[in-house]
N, C-alpha and C positions, 0 to 999 in steps of 0.2 A: 645682927653680927652673930658669930658662931658662940655657942654657950661658953662663959668663962673669959671671953676676949675684952679688949680694951675699946670701948665704941667711939673713944675720942678720936682714935687714927683714922678710923673707917669712916668717919663722918668728916673729915677735914675738907673735902671738897663741897659738901653741903653747906658747909660754914662760909666759905668763900662765895657762894652763890646766894648767901641770904642777903647780900646788897646791904651791908650796914648795920644789921641786927647785931645786938649785943650777944657775947657768948651765951649767958643765961638765957635769953629769949631764943637762941636757935636750939639749944639743947631741949628746950620746952616744946618747941616745933616740931623737932625731929621725934621726940617721944610720943608726942600726939599722934602724928600720921603713922607711926608704928604701931600703937595700939589700936588705932581706928582700922588699921589694914588687917590686923590679927582679927578684929572683931567682924570685919566684913567677910573674910574668908571662912570663919567659923559659920557665920549666918547662912552664907551660900552654899556651905558643905551640908548644914542641916536641911537647908531647902531642897537640895539635889536628893537627900535620902528619902525626904517625904515625897517628891514627885517620882520616886523611882516604884511608888506603890501602885501595881497595875490594877488594884482592886478599885481606885478612885474612879468615880464617874466624872463626866464632863465637867458639870457644875462645881464639884468638889475640887477638882484640878484648877479650874479657873478661879475660884475663890482663894486658893492657895497662893497663886501667881500674883492675884491682886493684893492680897496681904504682904507678901514679899516685897512688892514694888513700892507700895505705901510707906513700908517700914526704911526703905533707902531714903525717901525723902519725907521724914515727918513733918507735917504741918504745911508742906509746900504744895501738895496736890489735894484739889477739892473732889476730884471723882476719877476712877479708874475703871473703865470698861474693856472687859477681853471677849475677843471674837475668834471663834474657831471656823476655819473654812471647811466648807462641804464641797468636795471638788467633783461630786457626781452630779449634784444639782446646782453647781456653781453660784452659791450665797455663801453669807457669813451668818454665824449664829451666835448670840451671846448665851451661853449654857445657863447663866445665873438668871437672867431675865426673860429669855426665850425671845429676845427680839431677833428678827432677821433681816439682814441687809443683802441687797444684790452685789456679787463681784463684778463692778464696772465702776466707769467714772462718774457716775451720777452721785456718789458719795465720796467724801474724803477717805473714810475708811477703805471702801472699796478700790480708790484709786492707790492707796498705800500697798493693799494687798496686791492689786494687778501689776504695780511696778517694782515691788519689793524694795520700798524706799521709805527711810524715815524723814520726815518733815514736820514743820510746825506751820500752825495757820491759826492768827491771833493768840490766844492763850491756850491751846490746845496742841499737844504733841502725840503724833502718830508713829508707832513704831511697830514694823512689820515683824512678825513671828515667821521665821523660815529654817529650813533644814536642807542642806546641800543646795542652796539657792532656789528652793521650792517653797513658795509661800504657803503656810499652814494655818495663819490666822494674822491677827494684829492686837496691839494695846492702844487705847485711846485714853490719855491723860490730860485732864483739866488742870492747868497749873494757876496756882495763887500768887507765885513768885518764881523768879528764875532759879533754875537748878544748877548746883555746883558742878563745875567740870570734873572734879575728881569722883564725884559720886555717879557720874554717867557712865564711868567705867565699870563701876560695879551694876549699873544698869545693864549694860551690854551683856556682862557675864550671866547676868540673871535670866535676860532675854534668851541667850543661847541655852542655858539649861532648860527653861521653860518650853523652848522650841523642841529641844530633843524629847522632853517627856510627853509633851501633845503629840508628837509624832508616834512613840511607842505607845501611848494610850490609844491612839487611832488605829494602829496596826492591831492591837489586842481587841480593840472593838470590832475590828473587820473579822478576825477569827471566830469572835463571839458571834457575830452577823452569821458567818458561814454556818456556826452549829445550829442558830436559831433557824436559819432558812431550812437547813436539813430536817429539823424537827417540823417545821411547818409544812414542808412538801409531803412528809410522811403523813400528817393529819390530813391533808387535803387529798392525798392519795387514796387514804382510808374512807375519807367522805365521800369521794366519787365512787369508790367500789361499793359503797352501801347505797348509792343512788339508785333509782329505779332505771331499768334497761329500757324504757320508753324514750325515745330519741328527744322529745320535747321537754321532758324534765330533765335529761340529763344535760342538755345544752344550756337551759336556764341556770343550773348548778355552775357549770363552767364559767358562765358569763359573770356571775357574781363572785366566784373565787378569782378570776382574773382581774377584775377591778378592784378586790380588796388587796391583791398582791402589788399591783403596780400604782394603786392611788389614783385611778383614772375615774372620770365622771360617768363614762358610757362605754359600753361594750356591745359589739355584735360578732356572731359566729356564722360563717359561710361553710356549710358543708359541700364537699366536692363530690358530685353525684354525676358520673359520665362526663358529658360536654357542658354540664350546667352547674351553677352554684346555687344552693339552697339557702337563703340568707335568713337568720333568725335574730329577732331584735328583743329588746328586754320587755317590750310592751306585749309580746306575744305574737307580734305578726310576722308572718313568713312570706318572702317572696323567691320566685324562682327566676335567676337571670344568667345570661351567657358566662361562660367562663372566662371570656375576654373582657368582662366590663369592669371599669373602675380600677382602683388601688387593689382591691382585693382579687380581681381577676388578674391583675399583674403579678401579685405574690402566688397565686395558684398556679401559674404557668411557669413562672421562674424559680420559685422557691427561695427568692430573696427576701430579705427583711426591709421593710420601708419604714423609716423614722423621719416625719415630717414636722419641722418647727413652726412653719406657718402654711396652712392648708391652703390658704387662697394664693398662695404663690406658685402651687404645684398644679400643673395642667390637667393632671389625671383627676382632681378632685372636682366632685359634681356638687356646686353650691347650690342647685335649685332646691335641694331637700331642706338646706338651711333657711332658705327664703320661704319655703311653704310651711315651715315649722316654727320660725322664729328663733330658732337656736344658733348659736355662733361656735362653729368648729374652729379651734386655733391649732391644736398639736393632734398629731395622729401616730399612732404605732401598729404597723401591720405586720403580722408574722404568721408564717405556715406551722400547721402542726402535722407532724409526720408520725406514720406507724410503718417501721421496717424500711425507711427510706422513701416511703410513697407519701405524697401529700393528700391527707384525708379532709383537712379542713384549713380555713384560714381565721384567724382572729384579729378584729380591728378594735382597737383601744383609742377612745377619744377624749382630749382634754385632760392632761396631767393636772391634778388638783393643786391649787395655788397654795403657798404656804401664809397663813395669816397670823399676824401678831396682835399682841393684847389691845393695841391701840387701834385695831381693826384694818391696818394698813396690809395690803396684800404684796407677796412677792412671787411673780410669775414663774412657773417651772416647765421644764420640758421633759420629754421622756428620755431618759438616761440609759447608759449602756448596762447599769445594773438592772434597769427594768426589763431591757432586753435578755439579760442571763437569766432573770427570775422566770420570765415567761418562758424562755426556751426549756429551763428545767420542768417548770410546771407542764408544758405542753407534752413532754414525754408520758407522764400519767394521763394526760387529755387524749392523746392518740390512741393509747391502750384502750380506754374507756370507750372511745368513739368507736373503736374497731370492733370491741365486745359487744357493743349495742347494736352494730350492723351484723355481726355474724348472729347474734341473737334473732334480729328481724329476718335474716336468710333462713335462719333454721324454721323459724315460724311459717314463712312462705313456703319452705320445701313441705313443711308438715300439712299444710293446707293443699299444697298441690297433691301430695300423696293420697290424702282423704279424698280429694275430688277424683283423682284417677281411679282409686279403689271403688268409690261411688259408681262412676261411669261404668267399669269393669264388671261391677256386680249387677247393674242394671242391664248391660248387654248381654251377660250369660244367662239373663232371665227373659230376653226379648227374642220374640219370634224373628229369625234372620230375613223373613221374607218382608217384614215391615220396615222398610227402610225410612220413612218419615218417623217412627218411632225411635229407632236406632239414632238418627240425626238430632231429635229433639233431646235424648238422655245425654249425648254428647254435649251439645251446645248449652244445656242447663248447667253441667259440670264446669265448663269453661267459663261461663259468665261469673259462676260463684268463685272459680279460682282467681281470676284476674279482677274481680270486683267491678264488671262491666255492666252498665244499666240494661243492656239490650244485646241480642245476640240474634243472627240470622245464618241460615245456610241456604245457599242457591245451587241447586243441581243444574247440570248442563243439559239441555235438550239438543242433542246433535242434529236431528233431523231438522229442526227450525232454527238451527244455531242461535238459541236464548238461553238465557239464565231464568229460572223459575223458582219461587220458593212459595210455600204454605204454612212454614214453620217460623217465620220471622215473628219476633215479638210484636205485639200490640197489633196484629194484621185482622184479628178476628176471624182467622181462618180463610181471609181472602188470598187469592193467588196473585202474586207479584211477578210480572214477566217483563223482560227487555233485552235487547240484542247484545250479543258478546261484542267486546269492545267499546260499550258506551257505559261510562260511570266508572267509580273506583273497581267495583267488583267485576264489571266486564272486561276492563284492561287486564286485572289480574288473571281473569280466566283466559283471555287471549295470549298474555305472556308468559304465564306460569310463574310470574315474579310476586312475592309479598309486597304489601305497602303498609306503612306506618305514617298517618296523616295526623298531625298535631292539631290542625284547625280545618275542617271539611270545608267550610264556606270560603277558605282562601285557596282551595284547590278547584281548577275550573272542570275537573273530571267529575266532581260530584254533583249528583242529580238532587237539586232540592225540591222537586216535584214531590218525590216520596215523602219527605218532611211536611211539605204542605198538605199533602193527601191525608196524613194521620195526625196533624197538629204536632209535630214534634221538633226538637233543636238538635241535630247532631253536631258535636264538637270534635272529639277525636275518635279516629276510626284505626282499628287494626283488621287488616283484611289479608288472608293468605289462601293460596290454592291447596286443594286437596288432591293429590295426584298418585297414580300408580303406574308404574313402569314408564314414567315420562308422560303419561296421558292424564289431563286434568279432568276428574270426574265431577268436581264441585268447587265452589269457592265459599270458604266460612268467613264471617264478618262480626267483629266484636265492636260496640259503639259505647263511647262515653264512659271511660275509667273513673270512677267516683271515689272519693276518700271517705272517712268515717263521719265527716261532717257534711257530707252530701256535695262537696265541691267536685266539679269535673276538672280532672287532669289530664295528663297525657299517658299513653302506653310506654313503657319502657322495653329496652333490648331483652331484658329476662322476661317480660311478658310476651315478647315474640317468640323466645323458646319454649316458654310453657304452651303458649298456643299452638305452636307445631307439633307438640307431643298430642294434643287433643285433635289436631288436624290428622295426624297419623291414626289414631283411633277411629275417626270419622271414615277415613280413606279405607282402613281395613275393614270395616262393617260395611260401606258401601260395596267394596270389591268381593267380600264374602257372600253378600247377595247375589252376586254373579256367580261366584264359585260354587254356590250351592248345588246348582245344577251339575255343574262339573263333577263335585263330590259324588252326587247321588249316581251319575252316570259311571264315574270310576268304580263305585262300588259294586254295581251291577256287572261291569265287565270283570270285576275281581272274582265275583261270584261264579260267573260263567267259565273264567279261566281255571277256578279252582274244580268245578265240575268235569271239566275237561281233562284237567290233570288226574283226577281220581279215575277216570275211564282210560286214559291213557297208561296209567300205572298197572292197570289190570290186564291190558294188551301186551304191555312189555314183559310182565311175568309170564304170560301165555307164550311168548316168543323168546324168553330169555334175554331180552334186550333191556338193558337199565337206561335210566334218564341220564345218570352221571356214572359212566363206568369207570373203574379203577383196574388198569390192565395187570396181567401177570406180571409183566416186564417191570412194571412200576413197583410191584410189590417185592419182586425178585432182587431188583437193584439195592433196595434197603435192606433185605435179609443177608445179601452177600457182602454189605459194606461192615468192614470190622472197625467198630469204634474203639479207638487207642484205650487201653486200660488206665493209662496215666490221665485221661480225663474223667475226674471224679465229679460226676453230675449231682452229688448231694453236697458238695463242698460250697461253702460261702465264697470261696475264691475263684469259682468256676467261672471260665470266659468263654462265650460263644465266638468271640472273635478268633480265637486261638484254633476253635474248631475250623471255622471259615476260611482262616489261612491255612490250616493243613491240608484241607480236601478240596480247595479250590473250585473247580467246575461241579464238584459232586458236593458241594457246600450244603444244599438244599436237601439232599438225601441224608448227609450226616445230621443236618437239624431234625429231620424226622426221626432218625436211630436215636438221637438225644432224648427226644420227647417220649418214645417208646420205652428206653431204658428207665427216664424218671417214672413213668406211669407203671410200668411192670414190677419195678423195685419194691414199690409200696403193698402189692399184692392186692390192691384194692378192685382192679378192674375184674380178676379172677372171682373174688369174693362175692361180686354183684353180678355174676352171669355174663361178662362180657369176654368173649374169647379173643386170642391175640388176632387172629385175621380181622375180626370186626374193629377192634381197636386199631389195626394198621390201616385199615379202609378210611377210618374215621379220620385219623391223623392225615392221610394223604388227600382226603376230600377237603379238608381244610386248608391245606398247603395249596390246592389248585385255585382257592377262592382268594387267596391274598396276591395282591399287585407287586409289581418291582418300583416301589417308592423308596426312598431313603431310609424311612423310619419305621413306619406302621406297616410292616411286612411280616412274614412269617417268622424270619428270626427274632422278631420282636416278641411274638407270642411265645414262641418255644422258650425264650430266656424268662418270660413273665411265669411260665408254667414251672421251669426249674427253680425260680426263685421262691414259688409258692410252696414247693417242696421242702425249701431250707426252713421256711417260716412254719409249715405244718409240723415238721419233726424236730427241728431243732429249737422252734420256738415254743414246744410243749401245746400246740393247739388240738392235735387229734386226741381224743379220747378225754382230755381234761376241759376242752372248751367246746369243741365241735364232734359231732358223730362221726364215723369213719365214711358213711354216706354222703354226708355235707363235705367232707374233706375230698371225697372223690369227684364231687360235683364241682368242686372249686378247681381241680387241676383239670377237668374238663373245659370248664368256662374259659379257663386261661388261653385255650387253643382257639376258641371262637369269638372271643370279645371284641375283635378287631376286623373280622370277615369283610372283604372287599373295601377295605379302607383305601380311599383315593389319593391320600396325602394331602387331604385339606380337611379343615375342621367345619363344624356346624356352622359358624359364621359366615363361610364362604358359600355354603349352600342357601343360606337365607339371603345374602348380599347380591348374590348372582341370579336368584330366582331359578335354580337347577330344578329339573323334575322332583327331586327330594325335598328342595326348599318349598316348593309349591304344594305338595301333599303335606308337609310339615306344617305350613300356614293354614290350610285349609283345615286340618284335624287339631290344631290347637298345640301341637307336641312339638317342642323346639330340638329335642334330642333326634336329630334327624339321623345321624350315623348310627347311633346306639340301636335304634328300632330297626334300621337296616340290618345291622350285625344280627339282632335277634331273630329276624325273618328267615336270614340265611342259615342260622344254626338249627332252626326248626326244620328247615329244608332239608339239610343233611341228617339230622336226626329221624326225619319221618322215612328214611330209606333203611329197610332191615339190614342191609350189608353194612351200613355204617352207624347204625344206632347203638351206641354204647350204653343206653338205658333200656336196652329190650329186655334184659334180665329181671327189671324192676315191674313191680305191679302194684295197683290199688295206691294207696296213700304215698307210698315210697317214691312213685313214677311222677305222681302230681307236684310232690314237694320238691323234687329233683327239677322238673320243667320250671316251675315258678322260681325256684333258687337260682337257675341260669339266667332267667330273664332279669330278675331283680338286680343281680350282681352285675350283669352287662350294663343294664340302665344306669346303674351308680357310677359307671365310669366316666359319665359325662361331667365335663369340668364345671358346667352351669350349675351342677348340683353339689359342687365340692362343699360349699358352706353349709348347705342344708344337711349333708351327710354327717358332718362334724359336730353340727348342733345336736342332731338326734343322738348320736353316739354318746356325747358328754351328757345328755339328759339321761340315757339309760345308765351311765356310770353312777349319776346321782341317785338313781332309784337302787342300784345295786344289780349287777349282773345275775341272772338266775338261769343256771344252764338248762334248767326243765323248761324253760319258755322258748318256744320256737321263734317268736319274733326277736327275742334277743341274740339267739343264735344265728339268725338270718341276717341281723345288723353287722354282727362280728364278720360274717362271709363277705359282705358287701365291704367291710373296711379292709379286710386281708386282700381281696382281689384287686381293690384300689391301690392298696400298698404295693402290691406286685406291680401294677401297671405304670407307677412313678418311681420303681425302686431303683433306677439309674444311679440317684445321688446317694444310695446306699452301700454301693459296690466300692471296692478297691479303686484308688483315685484314676489309675490308668484306664481301667474297664469304664469307670464312669464319663471319663474325658471323651472315648470313642462313641459312646452313645450320646452325648452332648453334641459332637460334630454332626452326627446323623440327623437328630432332630432339628438342628438349626438350619442344615440345609433343606430338609423338608419346609420348614416355614419360609424359606426365602423362595423355593418353587412356588408356593402358594401366593406369596407376594407378587412373583411375576405375572401369574395368571390374574390375579386381581388388577394389576395395573393394565393388562391387555384388555380387560372387560371394562376399564374405566370406572372401577369402584375404589374406594378409599383403601389404603395400605397402612396397617399399623407399622410403628417404626421396627418393632422385633422382627416384622416380616419382610423387611426392605432391605435387600442386600446392598442397596446404594448407601446404606447409613455406616456402613463399615463398623457394625457393633462388635465390641469386645465379648468373645465367647465367656470370659471370666465374668463379666458384668451379667450376662444373661443368667449363667449359673447361680450366681450370688443372690440376684434377684428371685430367681425360681425358688431358691432354698428359703430366703427371707419371706417372701409372700405365700407360699404354698407349702413346699415339703417340710420346711422346719416345723411348723406348727402341727402339720398332720402327724409326723411320726412321733412327736411329743406326745400328742393325744393318743395315738395308736398303742404307745407302751403303757398306758394307764389301764387299771382295772385287769381283765383277765389275760391280757396280752403282755403282761409285764416281761416274760422272757424274750421278747423282741427288742430289748434296749438297746443292743447292738446296733440297730439301724439308726435310731437316734445319734449314736455315739460316731458312727461313720459320717452321717450328715454333716455332723458339726467338724469332724475332720477335713472332710472334701472342701467344705465352705473357708475354713483357714486356709488349705492350699491354693485354691482360687485367689483368695484375697492376697496371700504372699507373691503370687505369680503377677496379680494386679499390680501391686506395689513395686515390685521389682521392674515391670516394664515402665511405669511412671518415672522411676528414678532413672532408668536407663536413658529415657527420653529427655528427660532435663538435662543429665550430662551431656547429652549429644547436642542439646540446643546451646548450651553455656560454651 
């Protein structure tokens, strides 16, 4: 009743229902009931407050619940057992005793939890602990007498509080587990990062860690290698199998997680291993290990460990979702570690390959080109070392007898082996020109076992490749029995084939070079005869006043009478040769000559070094004659380079401060000759298509095909007195000028781009010394190179027009390559519809950006505007690219 009220009125109904009890006894009954109720509520409130402590462990919470239940029925309960449910592993655990019981109908406690139902069996009461109809445990009460119905209401309230507290405690434990898992993963990641990069050691560490994480009995790792799985087992054994084999193969192909509760009920499980070892596989968890979305391995965990009680009874467990989650997280670190291991192995293999190639090149450079057998021997020894092959052979083709023969095959004792083309593996390769990778030679009908019988050898794996030149097979190279470090014979891989083909290329070049030797000697003899004839011809022409290459008076007059507008400031950084071309139309080439003359004469350098205006004009016109009408590498390009060098020399503080006046004069002259007779194709084109220049380059070993050609033509022009701008030089000045010109032209070869940058960086480390001719020569080479690729340093619109021109030239080369049946690079393929902006951004990122940043260091610091303009142009190209992408996206939507 409310405080201060009369209880008699409010208890009148209770009095009536007392069924004959006297007034005094009724009051006593009501009073005791109210007192007991108040006490139960206080106890329940205090119990709830204790249970709200999230720092309680499972056994502490279970003890608290048990004490509260016993207190409700003092003396009426003999035993109280509390069980918490583990939903992941589907069993019940008594946190106090550690006893484990399965959640199934095999026990009454399990049945209580399964059905979420309270019932009595004999003298034992089973009460489910549940929250929102989800069972989270059970209370097992062994009774000594019947329980009071009134107290059962209190028990029900206590069970509700206990259920809520247990649920909260489990949620808190889950959060704590996530924290612990994160710490464990970091520790394991650190452990893996410390492990040896040797594959076998790393895999063993992964298997041990995976077992520990998932509480499994065994673990195997299957590494995905091309079309096979390389299986690693805990006992150290390794087996190579098909990628389609078994459960691991299924996971490797599909990327699916396979969680098997009973292995013998799964048709993919191979029970023969169990029968052979006496082991019993029950549960299996098989999951992929990925790196950046690619499956690099498969882990197979076997038999989740049982939960063992103190009384030695076992509760069987299966792999749970938590195990899958744990391993999936762990596999992230595993994938990275395996990838790092594989990258390291690739680097080691590449290093070994590079060393082997270097060894071969060194040996070949010291070998008489006429000794074919010695050349082949050196190449094959290097290949055997590279690919870890037990034996190597090279069979030359005797076209007269249509046979293959060899005296350099391993273990032949110098005996010659001969057999017809078309017979055996090597014979078939010789006939078809197609390589073969044989995993087991004795399973191949083409293999000739007689050779093995003859020398007492067992051939297993064979790698056989043709050595060809211009489609003609010259020889067949063959490697036998790839061996591991322990001596085990294995098969050759795709990477082995690629490496082998590199060696086959060297062998082919060496063999071809022996044939080309005669050609080179003959070509040299013819060149000497031609040179003698030229000298004699010059003398005759001088006597008759007939020149080899004559510049007509008309040509000179056309240029002299052409008035170059005063608004074309050839010394300006914003000068545009495109404006000159547009203004003068058909006379654009004459206008370009006028620009070059104005640039050169404005310096006063030609006059200072004894070059008359007539000789200078003849020289410029001779250069113009030797440029072709190609989109980019034409006369306009070299005039632009010459004008650009003028700005570098005078606005960049090069003359006097860094280079001598003579060296600056040589640079301006070299600008006009550095691309003479450029055919609009690069060095790669000549080498790939075996043009005359390419053949001469291969025979001489010089890959700068075009640059050598430019130098030869430049010397031819300068050898004529009427066009020799160096005629006024004598002695050391003349020698230095010619050498400077040649060095600078050769430096424009893009194949030497990296080498040039490295040499410049090394010089800067030492410190530039103006008094050192080698230092100044290197600066000359860098300045000419900068002028050659200076398009990206110009105002954007000018830079864009040059980019269009060079792209068109690339496309024309691609068209010619396609016609000749050779590979076309994407940037040369007009069918790819490449974005101009992307091409320019790529060129800046990979070539020009770093170059001009390096150029502006040290003595050439005043050229900083070039670096700034490169960055500005790149940003403009990127903005164009972004706007176009946005426009395309808008149109699509």
